[in-house]
C-alpha positions as CSV (number, residue, x, y, z in Angstrom):
1,M,93.6,-13.9,49.6
2,T,95.4,-11.6,47.2
3,T,93.4,-8.8,45.5
4,L,94.5,-7.4,42.1
5,I,93.3,-4.0,41.0
6,V,93.6,-2.7,37.5
7,S,91.8,0.3,35.9
8,D,91.2,2.2,32.7
9,V,91.8,-0.5,30.1
10,H,89.7,1.4,27.5
11,L,88.8,-1.5,25.3
12,G,88.0,-0.2,21.8
13,S,90.6,2.6,22.0
14,S,93.7,2.7,19.8
15,F,96.2,2.5,22.6
16,N,95.0,-0.1,25.1
17,R,97.3,-2.9,26.2
18,A,94.8,-5.7,26.2
19,K,97.3,-8.3,25.0
20,D,99.8,-7.5,27.7
21,L,97.0,-7.4,30.3
22,T,95.8,-10.8,29.3
23,S,99.3,-12.3,29.7
24,F,99.7,-10.5,33.0
25,I,96.4,-11.6,34.5
26,K,97.1,-15.2,33.5
27,S,100.4,-15.1,35.2
28,V,99.4,-13.7,38.6
29,D,98.1,-15.7,41.5
30,F,95.1,-13.8,43.0
31,G,91.7,-14.5,44.5
32,K,89.9,-11.3,43.7
33,L,90.1,-9.0,40.7
34,I,88.8,-5.4,40.8
35,I,88.5,-3.6,37.5
36,L,88.4,-0.1,38.7
37,G,86.3,1.6,35.9
38,D,86.6,2.4,32.2
39,L,87.0,-1.2,31.1
40,F,85.6,0.0,27.8
41,D,86.4,3.3,26.0
42,R,82.8,3.6,24.7
43,P,79.6,1.5,25.0
44,D,80.2,-0.1,21.6
45,F,81.5,-3.7,21.1
46,K,81.7,-3.5,17.3
47,K,85.2,-2.1,17.1
48,L,86.9,-4.5,19.4
49,N,89.9,-6.3,17.9
50,E,91.0,-9.9,18.4
51,D,93.3,-9.2,21.3
52,E,90.5,-7.3,23.1
53,W,88.1,-10.2,22.6
54,T,90.7,-12.6,23.8
55,F,91.1,-10.6,27.0
56,L,87.3,-10.6,27.5
57,N,87.2,-14.4,27.0
58,V,89.9,-14.8,29.6
59,L,88.1,-12.5,32.0
60,N,84.9,-14.6,31.5
61,K,86.8,-17.8,32.4
62,I,88.4,-16.2,35.5
63,S,85.0,-15.1,36.7
64,E,83.9,-18.7,36.9
65,I,86.4,-19.6,39.6
66,K,87.4,-16.2,41.1
67,E,85.6,-13.1,42.3
68,V,85.6,-10.4,39.7
69,I,84.2,-6.9,40.5
70,W,83.8,-4.1,37.9
71,V,83.5,-0.6,39.4
72,E,81.6,1.7,36.9
73,G,83.7,4.4,35.3
74,N,82.6,7.5,33.3
75,H,83.4,5.8,29.9
76,D,81.3,2.7,30.6
77,E,78.4,4.1,32.6
78,M,75.9,2.8,30.0
79,L,77.1,-0.8,30.4
80,N,76.1,-1.4,34.0
81,K,73.5,-4.0,32.9
82,S,75.2,-5.6,29.9
83,I,78.6,-6.2,31.4
84,P,77.4,-8.4,34.3
85,S,75.1,-10.4,32.0
86,M,77.8,-11.0,29.4
87,F,80.7,-11.8,31.7
88,N,79.2,-13.0,34.9
89,I,80.9,-10.3,37.0
90,R,79.6,-8.1,39.7
91,A,78.9,-4.4,38.8
92,V,79.0,-1.7,41.4
93,K,79.4,2.1,41.5
94,E,81.8,1.8,44.4
95,Y,83.1,-1.2,46.4
96,D,84.3,-1.5,50.0
97,W,85.7,-4.5,51.9
98,T,87.7,-5.2,55.0
99,I,91.1,-6.9,55.5
100,N,92.5,-7.4,59.1
101,G,90.1,-4.8,60.4
102,K,91.1,-2.2,57.8
103,K,88.4,-0.7,55.5
104,L,89.3,-0.5,51.8
105,L,87.3,1.6,49.4
106,A,87.4,1.5,45.5
107,I,85.7,4.1,43.4
108,H,86.6,5.1,39.8
109,G,87.3,8.8,40.6
110,H,85.5,10.7,37.9
111,Q,83.0,11.7,40.7
112,F,85.7,14.0,42.0
113,D,86.6,15.6,38.6
114,D,84.7,18.8,38.0
115,Y,86.5,19.3,34.7
116,T,85.1,16.1,33.2
117,L,81.7,16.5,34.8
118,K,81.0,20.2,34.0
119,K,83.2,20.9,31.0
120,N,82.6,17.8,28.9
121,Y,83.1,19.5,25.6
122,L,86.6,20.8,26.7
123,A,87.5,17.3,28.0
124,K,86.6,15.8,24.7
125,F,88.6,18.4,22.8
126,A,91.6,17.8,25.0
127,S,91.2,14.0,24.5
128,T,91.1,14.4,20.7
129,I,94.4,16.4,20.8
130,Y,96.0,13.9,23.1
131,K,95.0,11.0,20.9
132,G,96.4,12.7,17.9
133,L,99.8,13.3,19.5
134,R,99.8,9.7,20.9
135,S,99.2,8.5,17.3
136,I,102.4,10.2,16.2
137,D,104.3,8.6,18.9
138,E,102.9,5.2,17.9
139,I,103.8,5.7,14.2
140,L,107.4,6.8,15.1
141,D,107.7,4.3,17.9
142,R,109.1,7.1,20.0
143,D,108.1,8.7,23.3
144,I,108.1,12.4,22.2
145,F,104.7,13.8,23.0
146,H,103.6,11.6,25.9
147,P,105.9,13.3,28.5
148,M,104.6,16.7,27.2
149,C,101.0,15.6,27.7
150,Y,101.7,13.9,31.0
151,N,103.3,17.1,32.4
152,N,100.5,19.3,31.2
153,K,99.5,21.6,34.1
154,S,95.7,21.1,33.5
155,W,96.1,17.4,33.7
156,Q,98.2,17.7,36.8
157,R,95.6,19.9,38.5
158,V,92.8,17.4,37.7
159,S,94.9,14.6,39.1
160,E,95.6,16.6,42.3
161,T,92.0,17.5,42.7
162,V,90.9,13.8,42.4
163,N,93.6,12.9,44.9
164,I,92.5,15.4,47.5
165,R,88.8,14.7,47.1
166,A,89.3,11.0,47.2
167,L,91.2,11.3,50.5
168,E,88.4,13.5,51.9
169,Y,85.8,11.0,50.7
170,G,87.8,8.2,52.3
171,K,88.0,10.1,55.6
172,K,84.2,10.8,55.5
173,N,83.5,7.1,55.0
174,K,86.0,5.9,57.6
175,A,88.2,4.1,55.1
176,D,91.8,3.3,55.8
177,F,92.6,2.9,52.1
178,V,91.1,4.5,49.0
179,F,91.7,3.3,45.4
180,C,90.8,5.3,42.2
181,G,91.6,5.3,38.5
182,H,90.4,7.8,36.0
183,T,93.4,10.2,35.9
184,H,95.8,7.5,34.4
185,R,98.5,8.8,36.8
186,A,99.8,6.1,39.2
187,T,100.0,7.8,42.6
188,N,100.3,7.0,46.3
189,V,99.7,9.7,48.9
190,A,98.5,9.7,52.5
191,K,96.7,12.2,54.7
192,N,94.8,12.2,58.0
193,G,95.1,8.4,58.4
194,V,93.9,7.6,54.9
195,E,96.1,6.2,52.2
196,Y,95.3,6.9,48.6
197,F,96.3,4.9,45.6
198,N,95.7,5.7,42.0
199,T,96.1,2.6,39.9
200,G,97.2,4.3,36.7
201,C,95.9,2.7,33.5
202,W,96.3,0.0,30.8
203,N,95.8,2.4,27.9
204,D,99.3,3.9,27.8
205,R,103.0,3.2,27.2
206,Y,103.3,2.8,31.0
207,C,100.9,0.5,32.9
208,H,100.4,0.0,36.7
209,Y,98.5,-2.2,39.0
210,V,97.9,-2.7,42.7
211,L,98.3,-5.9,44.7
212,I,96.8,-6.3,48.2
213,D,97.3,-9.2,50.6
214,D,97.0,-9.6,54.3
215,Q,100.3,-7.8,55.0
216,R,100.7,-5.0,52.5
217,V,99.4,-2.9,49.6
218,T,101.8,-2.4,46.7
219,L,101.6,-0.1,43.7
220,N,103.6,-1.7,40.8
221,K,104.7,-0.8,37.3
222,F,104.1,-3.4,34.7
223,T,107.3,-4.6,33.0
224,K,108.1,-7.4,30.6
225,P,108.7,-10.2,31.2
226,V,105.6,-10.6,33.4
227,K,106.6,-11.6,37.0
228,S,104.4,-13.4,39.5
229,I,103.5,-11.9,42.9
230,E,106.2,-14.0,44.5
231,S,108.8,-11.8,42.9
232,S,110.2,-8.8,44.7
233,A,107.4,-6.3,44.1
234,P,108.5,-2.7,44.9
235,R,107.5,-1.4,48.3
236,L,105.8,1.9,48.7
237,R,106.1,4.7,48.0
238,L,106.2,4.8,44.2
239,R,106.5,8.1,42.5
240,P,104.3,8.5,39.4
241,A,106.3,7.2,36.4
242,L,106.4,8.7,32.9
């Protein structure tokens, strides 16, 4: 059975790729879907647009025939009761499972981010600045400010901290693979027998996802037109893409 992992959709935000994600999910053959946190940008459904509601309707239909698991993120912590009741999906704070004797562990990753946990006001300020610059890129239909933000040293340090602590957490919990979101930076690294994948996000110009079957784990960049899993998905390792 193939498992598909996506994270950080941020429904309700200005930049999410709900329409593309809907088309992508409908095109891929999988048996289990893991939404690895931050499905919503905030616990408020009132500002969702038509594309976002279409995605949620598709998600609801998928949950009737396939296993859908939502791992709680820091943006949607207050929705741990309403999401399962509305969309018939399983809600957990972290999720582990086994394939061919290998333990896989999925956790959003904000638990490893002291910057977000302890300096929330600074994180909100940085997020406001980032959204403003992203808005300019959207208006101009250019990619001017995104690389500047992506290469910001503070953001890089947060990402590296999450990577390191996730690997340590995986080792402590005897996992062979650990999957996180949160940082929006698609990454694959390994240490001490644990392999770490960050699944990127669907709230950006560049989107990523993970596919897992009985033979391999692949970190993939979303491109149009959408390709099914039978296509030649890139093998690891994948460097973080701008």
